[in-house]
C-alpha positions in Angstrom: 4.9 13.1 1.7 6.0 15.9 -0.6 4.5 16.8 -3.9 7.1 15.0 -6.0 5.9 12.4 -8.5 6.8 8.8 -7.6 6.7 6.2 -10.4 5.0 3.1 -9.3 5.5 -0.3 -11.0 2.6 -2.7 -11.8 3.1 -4.8 -8.7 2.9 -1.7 -6.5 -0.3 -0.5 -8.2 -1.8 -3.9 -7.8 -1.0 -3.9 -4.1 -2.6 -0.5 -3.7 -5.7 -1.8 -5.5 -5.9 -4.8 -3.2 -5.6 -2.6 -0.2 -8.3 -0.2 -1.5 -10.7 -3.1 -1.9 -10.0 -4.2 1.7 -8.2 -7.5 0.8 -4.9 -6.7 2.6 -3.3 -6.9 6.1 -0.1 -5.3 7.2 2.1 -6.2 10.2 2.7 -3.5 12.8 6.4 -2.8 12.3 8.9 -0.2 11.1 9.5 -2.7 8.2 6.0 -4.1 7.6 5.0 -7.2 5.8 2.0 -7.3 3.5 -0.6 -10.1 3.2 -3.1 -10.1 0.4 -6.1 -12.4 0.5 -4.5 -14.0 3.6 -1.3 -14.9 1.7 2.1 -13.3 2.3 3.1 -10.9 -0.5 6.0 -12.4 -2.3 7.7 -9.0 -2.8 8.2 -7.5 0.7 10.2 -4.7 -0.9 7.0 -3.5 -2.4 5.2 -3.5 1.0 8.0 -1.6 2.7 8.4 0.9 -0.2 4.7 1.7 -0.1 4.8 2.1 3.7 7.9 4.3 3.6 6.3 6.4 0.9 3.3 6.8 3.3 0.9 5.2 0.8 -0.2 2.5 3.1 -0.7 2.2 6.9 -2.2 -0.1 9.5 -5.9 0.7 10.0 -5.4 0.7 13.8 -2.5 0.3 16.2 -1.4 -3.1 17.1 1.4 -5.0 18.9 4.7 -5.3 17.1 4.4 -8.0 14.4 0.6 -8.2 14.7 -1.4 -8.3 11.5 -4.1 -5.7 11.1 -6.1 -4.5 8.1 -4.1 -2.3 5.7 -5.5 1.0 4.5 -4.5 3.5 1.8 -3.4 6.9 3.2 -4.4 10.1 1.5 -1.2 10.0 -0.5 -1.8 6.4 -1.5 -5.3 7.1 -2.7 -4.0 10.1 -4.7 -1.3 7.9 -6.3 -3.8 5.3 -7.3 -6.3 7.9 -8.5 -3.6 9.7 -10.5 -2.7 6.5 -12.5 -6.4 5.8 -13.2 -6.8 9.4 -14.4 -3.8 9.0 -16.7 -5.2 5.8 -18.2 -8.6 7.5 -18.8 -7.0 10.4 -20.5 -5.0 8.2 -22.9 
């Protein structure tokens, strides 16, 4: 991912926080689905946007469609940390 700033909405930030705390799974797919606390995320556009921005990824390889633990990438962690820092500075 390049260094441009990407504005995240509240739902996207909430998904990143859930992933950071280890409460999410993602399907192994080019258009992944996200599951939080075992339930399908109602906004699959959010899951796919975060994946295409390289903010989230499967923790390990899997078969197509298989659910595996979701993890934050370095870019995803930076995006989440940046928003936290902005709130602290306000």
